[in-house]
C-alpha positions as CSV (number, residue, x, y, z in Angstrom):
1,X,0.0,0.0,0.0
2,X,2.7,2.5,0.9
3,X,4.8,1.5,-2.1
4,X,1.9,2.0,-4.4
5,X,1.2,5.4,-2.9
6,X,4.8,6.5,-3.2
7,X,4.9,5.4,-6.8
8,X,1.8,7.4,-7.7
9,X,3.1,10.5,-6.0
10,X,6.5,10.1,-7.8
11,X,4.7,9.9,-11.2
12,X,2.7,13.0,-10.4
13,X,5.9,14.9,-9.4
14,X,7.6,13.8,-12.6
15,X,4.7,15.0,-14.6
16,X,4.9,18.4,-12.9
17,X,8.6,18.4,-13.6
18,X,8.0,17.7,-17.3
19,X,5.3,20.4,-17.7
20,X,6.9,23.1,-15.5
21,X,7.5,26.5,-17.3
22,X,9.4,29.5,-16.3
23,X,6.7,32.0,-17.5
24,X,7.2,35.4,-15.7
25,X,9.4,34.1,-12.9
26,X,13.0,35.0,-12.5
27,X,15.6,32.4,-13.3
28,X,16.5,31.8,-9.6
29,X,12.9,31.3,-8.7
30,X,12.3,29.0,-11.6
31,X,15.4,26.9,-10.9
32,X,14.4,26.7,-7.2
33,X,11.0,25.3,-8.2
34,X,12.6,22.7,-10.5
35,X,15.1,21.7,-7.9
36,X,12.4,21.3,-5.2
37,X,10.5,18.8,-7.4
38,X,13.6,16.9,-8.3
39,X,14.5,16.6,-4.6
40,X,11.0,15.3,-3.7
41,X,11.2,12.7,-6.5
42,X,14.7,11.6,-5.2
43,X,13.3,11.1,-1.7
44,X,10.3,9.0,-3.0
45,X,11.7,7.1,-6.0
46,X,15.2,7.8,-7.1
47,X,17.4,10.8,-7.9
48,X,17.0,12.7,-11.2
49,X,20.2,12.6,-13.3
50,X,22.0,15.8,-14.2
51,X,21.2,15.4,-17.9
52,X,17.5,14.8,-17.3
53,X,17.4,17.7,-14.9
54,X,19.1,19.9,-17.5
55,X,16.5,18.9,-20.1
56,X,13.6,19.6,-17.8
57,X,15.0,23.1,-17.1
58,X,15.8,24.0,-20.7
59,X,12.3,22.8,-21.9
60,X,10.7,25.2,-19.5
61,X,12.6,28.3,-20.6
62,X,11.2,30.9,-23.0
63,X,12.3,31.8,-26.5
64,X,14.8,34.3,-25.2
65,X,17.1,31.5,-24.0
66,X,17.3,29.7,-27.3
67,X,20.8,31.0,-28.0
68,X,22.2,29.6,-24.9
69,X,20.1,26.4,-24.8
70,X,21.5,25.1,-28.0
71,X,25.2,24.9,-26.9
72,X,24.2,23.5,-23.5
73,X,22.4,20.7,-25.2
74,X,25.3,20.0,-27.4
75,X,27.9,19.6,-24.6
76,X,29.5,16.2,-24.4
77,X,29.8,16.4,-20.6
78,X,27.0,16.8,-18.1
79,X,26.4,20.0,-16.3
80,X,25.9,20.0,-12.5
81,X,22.8,21.9,-11.3
82,X,25.1,24.7,-9.8
83,X,26.9,25.2,-13.1
84,X,23.7,25.4,-15.0
85,X,22.3,27.8,-12.4
86,X,25.2,30.2,-12.9
87,X,25.0,30.1,-16.7
88,X,21.3,30.8,-16.8
89,X,21.4,33.6,-14.2
90,X,24.2,35.3,-16.1
91,X,22.3,35.1,-19.4
92,X,19.2,36.5,-17.7
93,X,21.3,39.5,-16.5
94,X,22.5,40.0,-20.1
95,X,18.9,40.0,-21.4
96,X,17.9,42.6,-18.8
97,X,20.7,44.9,-19.8
98,X,19.9,44.5,-23.4
99,X,16.2,45.2,-22.8
100,X,17.1,48.3,-20.8
101,X,19.4,49.6,-23.5
102,X,16.7,49.0,-26.1
103,X,14.1,50.9,-24.0
104,X,16.5,53.9,-23.7
105,X,17.1,54.0,-27.4
106,X,13.4,53.8,-28.1
107,X,12.6,56.6,-25.6
108,X,15.4,58.7,-27.1
109,X,14.1,58.1,-30.6
110,X,10.5,59.0,-29.6
111,X,11.6,62.2,-27.9
112,X,13.6,63.2,-31.0
113,X,10.6,62.5,-33.2
114,X,8.2,64.5,-31.0
115,X,10.6,67.4,-31.0
116,X,11.0,67.3,-34.7
117,X,7.3,67.1,-35.2
118,X,6.7,70.1,-32.9
119,X,9.3,72.1,-34.8
120,X,7.8,71.1,-38.1
121,X,4.3,72.1,-36.9
122,X,5.6,75.5,-35.8
123,X,7.3,76.1,-39.1
124,X,4.1,75.1,-41.0
125,X,1.9,77.4,-38.9
126,X,4.2,80.4,-39.4
127,X,5.5,79.6,-42.9
128,X,2.3,79.8,-44.9
129,X,1.1,82.9,-43.1
130,X,4.3,84.7,-44.0
131,X,4.4,83.3,-47.4
132,X,0.8,84.3,-48.2
133,X,1.4,87.8,-46.8
134,X,4.6,88.2,-48.8
135,X,2.9,87.0,-51.9
136,X,0.1,89.4,-51.5
137,X,2.4,92.3,-50.9
138,X,4.5,91.3,-54.0
139,X,1.4,90.9,-56.0
140,X,0.1,94.4,-55.1
141,X,3.5,95.9,-55.9
142,X,3.6,94.2,-59.3
143,X,0.0,95.0,-60.3
144,X,-1.0,98.2,-58.4
145,X,-3.6,99.1,-61.1
146,X,-4.9,95.6,-61.9
147,X,-8.7,95.3,-62.2
148,X,-8.9,93.0,-59.2
149,X,-7.1,95.5,-57.0
150,X,-9.0,98.7,-58.1
151,X,-12.1,99.5,-56.2
152,X,-15.2,100.7,-58.1
153,X,-15.5,104.5,-58.2
154,X,-19.0,105.7,-57.2
155,X,-18.1,109.4,-56.6
156,X,-20.2,111.5,-59.0
157,X,-17.9,114.6,-58.4
158,X,-14.8,112.9,-59.7
159,X,-13.4,114.6,-62.8
160,X,-14.3,112.9,-66.1
161,X,-12.3,112.7,-69.2
162,X,-12.3,115.9,-71.2
163,X,-11.4,115.8,-74.9
164,X,-9.1,118.4,-76.5
165,X,-10.3,120.3,-79.6
166,X,-7.9,120.0,-82.6
167,X,-9.0,123.4,-84.0
168,X,-8.8,125.7,-81.0
169,X,-6.7,123.5,-78.7
170,X,-9.2,124.0,-75.9
171,X,-10.4,121.3,-73.5
172,X,-14.0,120.1,-73.2
173,X,-15.1,119.6,-76.7
174,X,-14.0,118.0,-80.0
175,X,-13.5,119.7,-83.4
176,X,-16.9,118.6,-84.5
177,X,-18.5,120.8,-81.7
178,X,-15.9,123.6,-81.8
179,X,-17.5,127.1,-81.4
180,X,-15.1,128.5,-84.0
181,X,-16.3,126.0,-86.5
182,X,-19.9,127.2,-86.0
183,X,-18.9,130.9,-86.2
184,X,-17.0,130.2,-89.4
185,X,-20.2,128.6,-90.9
186,X,-22.1,131.8,-90.0
187,X,-19.5,134.0,-91.6
188,X,-19.5,132.0,-94.7
189,X,-23.3,132.0,-94.9
190,X,-23.4,135.7,-94.2
191,X,-20.8,136.4,-96.9
192,X,-22.7,134.2,-99.4
193,X,-26.0,135.9,-98.6
194,X,-24.5,139.4,-98.9
195,X,-23.0,138.6,-102.3
196,X,-26.3,137.2,-103.5
197,X,-28.1,140.3,-102.4
198,X,-25.6,142.6,-104.0
199,X,-25.8,140.7,-107.2
200,X,-29.6,140.9,-107.1
201,X,-29.4,144.6,-106.4
202,X,-27.1,145.2,-109.4
203,X,-29.5,143.3,-111.6
204,X,-32.5,145.2,-110.4
205,X,-30.7,148.5,-110.9
206,X,-29.8,147.6,-114.5
207,X,-33.4,146.8,-115.3
208,X,-34.6,150.2,-114.0
209,X,-32.1,152.0,-116.0
């Protein structure tokens, strides 16, 4: 009865040893759990060999330990638990330093990116305003009298265009409406009428004589 119970308990402990995983535990805590199971099995059944214990430990490690697990498996001589403990603890320290350095680099890169983004946003907010103002000022200087810049003139008192007469060189009328042209027409008409009357008077006088 006692032997059967011990055998059943040993099988349960071996199953736990086979399925044990490190998960989020530190390497010292993980190795302590594995060693405790191995010691219980040794008391009930028989001691676990160094090679078997090494395999149980390596199988429970995560993917980060693949680089060190391969050479350990390939060793021709067995590793004692103490030696394996020191190797795995040292590798865990290396991974922590590597992770810390990576976090620092990422934080530095993010800070640099944010600073660059803020600087770009400031330049964009100021740049277009200045550029548009400058372009407007240049545009007004280049085209001061362009139709788009001139305002409609609704002032009735503003001076209008006054033509210049080609006959009298006076402003305000053209040659067609020049007063001198009209006076010349009157003079010509008067002269013509006078000649006609004189000619008629001479004819009448000749008839009377």
